[in-house]
N, C-alpha and C positions, 0 to 999 in steps of 0.2 A: 618231285624235288624234295630233298630232305629239309626239315625245319632247321633254321639256324638259331632259333631261340626256344627255350623251354617254356612250357605253358604253366604259369604259377597260379595257385588257387586265389580266388578273389579275397578281399579283406573280410567280407562277411563269413566266408568258409573258414578262413584262418581263425577268426574270433570264436566261431562255434566249436572248432577243434580244440582250442585252448580251454574253453569252458568245460567241455567234456573231459579233457585230460585232468583238469583241476578237480572235478567232481569224482572221478575215478580214484585219484590219489587220496582225497579226503575219505572215501569209503574204505580204502585199504587201511588207512591210518586209524580210523575209528574201530575197525575190526581188530586190529592189532592191540588196541588199548582197551578192549572190552567195552565196545560201544561208547568210547570216548570218556569213560569215567577214570579219573586219575587215582593213583594209589600212593601210599606212603613209602618213602625210602626204607630199605630193609634195615637200616641202622637206627631208625627213629624209635624212641622208647615212650610209652605212655604209662602214667602212674597217677595214683590218687594220694593226696596229702592234705594235711591240715596246716596250710602255710599262712593263712590270713584270718584265722578264727573260724574257718568253715572248711569242711572236707570237699574238695573239688578235684577235677581231673586236669592233668597237665601233660604236655608233650615236650619231650627233650629231643632236639635234633642231634643225631649222632655225629654229623659232620662238623658242626660248629659249637655244640654244647648249649645252644640257645634254648631257653625254656619258655613256652607259651601256655597260657591258661585257656583251656578248652571249654570249661563250664563255669558258670558264675550265677548260681541260683540258690534260693533258700532250700535247706535240706542237705543231706549228705549224698554226694555223687562218688561212687566207688566201684571197685572191681572192674576196671576197663579191660577189654580183650579185643585184640585185632581179629577181624575176619581172616580166614586163610588167604583171601585175595588182597588183604591189607587196604581195602578201599572203604571199609566201614568199621566203626568202633561200637561195640555193645557195652553197656554199663548198667549198673544198678543205682537207683536213686529213690529216696523217700520224700522228694519234694512235694508230692501230693498226699502224703500221709503214710501209705504202705510202701513197702519195698517193691519197686516196679522195674521192668526191663525197658530200657530206652536204647535208641540208636542215634548215631551221628556220623557224618562223613569224617574221613581221616583227619581233616583239618579243623574239625569242630563245627562245621556248618550243618544245616538241615537236621536239627535235632527233632526227634519224634518218639512218642511213646509206642512201644510194640505190644507189651502185654496189657490185658484189659484192666480196668479199674477194680479195686477191691481184692485183687490177687496178690499175695505176698510171695515174691520170688526170692528164694534163698541161694540159688546157684544156677549157672547155665553153662552150656558147652556148644560152641559153634560146630556145625557139621563140616566135613572136609570140603564140600562143594560150595560153602558160603550161602546156600539157599534157605536153610532152616537152622533153628537153634533148639536144642533140648533144654527144657527149663524144669527146675525143681520148685514145686509149689507147696507152701506150708499151710496146713490146716491147724485146728486147735490142738489135736493130739497126734498128728501124723504128717507125712509129706508124700507127695506123688509126683510123677514125671509126665510131662507132655511135650509134644513137638509143635513148634510155632513157625509158620512160614513168614519169611521176610517181607515179601511183596504184599500178601493179603492179610497178614496178622491172624490167619486162621489157626486155631489151636486144636490139636488132636491128642487125646489122652493116650499115653503109652502104658501106664500101670493103673491099677485100681485105686480109687480115692480112699478105699477102706484099708489099704495096706500102708506100711511105713517103709519107705525106701530112700536111698541116697544116690544121687546122680554119680555116674562114672565118666566114661569117655566113649567116643565113637571109634568104630573100626575104620581103617584107612580108606576103605571103599564106601563108607557111609551106609553099609547094609545092616549093621548091627550097632546097638547101644548097650554097653555093659553097665550094670548098676548093682547096688548092694541092698539086700533085704535085711532089715533090722527090727529089733523088738518083736520077734515072732518065734514060733516053734520051728521055723525053717530058715533061719538066718543063713546068709551066704551070698555069693555072687551069681548073678543071672545075666543072660544076654537076650535081647529081643530085637527082631527086625521090624522097624517102624512101618515098612510097607507091606508087611505080612502079618501072620498070626502066631508064628513060632516063638516060644519062650523056653530057653534051655538053661538048666542049672549047671553052673561051672564048679562051684565049691560049696561046702557047708561049714559054717562056723562064724565067728565074729570077725568078718572081713569087710573092709570099707575102702573107699578111695581108689577104685580100679581105674587103671590108665593103660590103654592099648599102645604097643610100640608102633612107630610109623610104618614098619615093614609088615605088621600084622601077625608076627610070630609069637609075641609075648604079651602077657598082661601083668603089670605090676600092681600090687595092692598092699594095704595095711592089715596086719593081723595082731590082735591083742595077745600078748604073751601071758604066761602064768604070773609074772611079776607085775602085770598091768601096763607094760610098755607097749608102744606101737612099733612093731617090727615090720621091715620092708620085705615083702615076699614077691618072687617072680615065678610065673608059671607059664606053660604053653596054653593054647586056646582050650584044650580039653582037660587041663589040670592033671596031666599024666606025669609031668616033670615039675616038681615044686621045690623051690630053693629059697632058703632064708638068707638074706644079705646081712652080714654083720650082726648075727644073733647075740643079743645081750639084754640087759635090763634097762637099756636106754631107748629113747624114742628116735626113730628114723622117719622123718616126715618131709612134706613139701617136695616130693620127687617129680622129676620130669625126664622123659626120654630125649636123648640126642636125636637130631633129625635123621641120622643114618642108623639109628637103633643099636649102635655098638656100645653105647654107654648110657647110664642113667645117673643123673645128678640128684643129690638129696641133702638134707640137713640132719645132723646127728649130734646128740649130746654125749656120746660115748667118751669124749675126752674131758668132760666136766662142764662144758657149756656148748651151745649150738655152734657147730662149724660146718663147712661145706665139703662134701665128698663126692667122688664119682665111683661107679662100679660097673664092671662088665656084666652082661646078663647071666653068665655062668658063675659069678661070684668069686672068680679066681683072682681078679685084680681089683683091689679097693684102694683108692688114693685120696688122702686128705689134702684139700686145696687151701684151706685157711687155718690159721693158728693164732689165737689171741685170747683176750679175757673179756670180750664182748660177745654179743649175739649176732651170728651170721645166719641168715635164713632166706627163704623164698627164692631159691636159685631158678633162673630161667635161661634157656639156651638162645643164642642168636640164631637167625634163620639158616645160616650156613654151617652152624655147629662148631665154629672156631672159637667162640667166646661165651662167657657165662655172666649174666647179670645177677646181682644179689643185693639184699639189704643188710646193712651192718650198723649196729648201734647198741645202746643200752637205755634202761629206764623209759622205754616206750618211744624214744627218739631215734629215728633211723635215717641214714643216707643211702643213696644208690651208688653202687660200685660195679665195675666190670673187671674181668680178668680173662686171660687165655684159658683154654680148656684144661691145661695142666697146672693152673694156679699162678702162672707167671704174669707179669705186666699188669698188676693190680692198679686200678685207676678209680679215683673218686669222681663221680659224675654230677653230683649236686654240691653246690658251693656253701650251703649253710645247713645246719641241722634242722630237720623238719620231722613232723610225725608222718612219715610216709607209710601208707597202709599196705599197698600192693602195687605191682607193676607188671607190664607185659612188654616183651621185646618182639 
């Protein structure tokens, strides 16, 4: 005889099934969020400023314009930089005496010192995988570069402590770090693989501030001209094709590649005072984005490459502004004049 009624699972079986389903969903959600760690919205801006008699770090919410204070300690907290995953902020602080590298979550929580005591950190660069940071360490008469791991704080020297070098940038695959050798008989750009032993000379001369393009094809750097100006140079990885952008007797500084590597933004004084420009890697298209009688500097691309953040002001007092990548839709982002030091988008 056929059954007239279906056999339903018992209440206990249904409960266990629901619990298992919930645990499975939580596991998938945590994996999708990077083990459950939250990240900052892509339009949030972090900056350091002297707003209340001390240099601290602040976060500006892109959606609302709300500004929140992330640090509030004795000493100067400055040079904040998002990790590529945007879950951690690295910054420099002298709250313990010397300039040290610290970390905090994107919302200002869980602050901790990363570099060891007594080491003066002058600059740093996040690796593309967010797992390590390259740091520039100052000695009495020189600087050297090391790699520090985020989880263990273990430091591995990359260059000799007897040489004088300046930090550059990572290759997109995190296999190489480019840097500048200075104050020596062999000045120029070099690259080294932190996980290996190779050290390759790229250029020779007074070259500094090397930055790799996100697609890995180009390296932009500064070269001192005969007039003493800092010219913007773009070359390929092997320095076979070298191009000077906007060659003149004026400084071209604070440059940064667009996320798609099709443009580079920089600050130039060629018009009489510092303005913001963009250029294509071949130098054929150079566009002036700002035009005024104040200083416009420190341009930074948004993560999607559609907008540019920059500082504008005079007499040491700057505000944050944003604009489209073609210079349109300029917008003031801070409501009162502050001594903003630097920012990251």
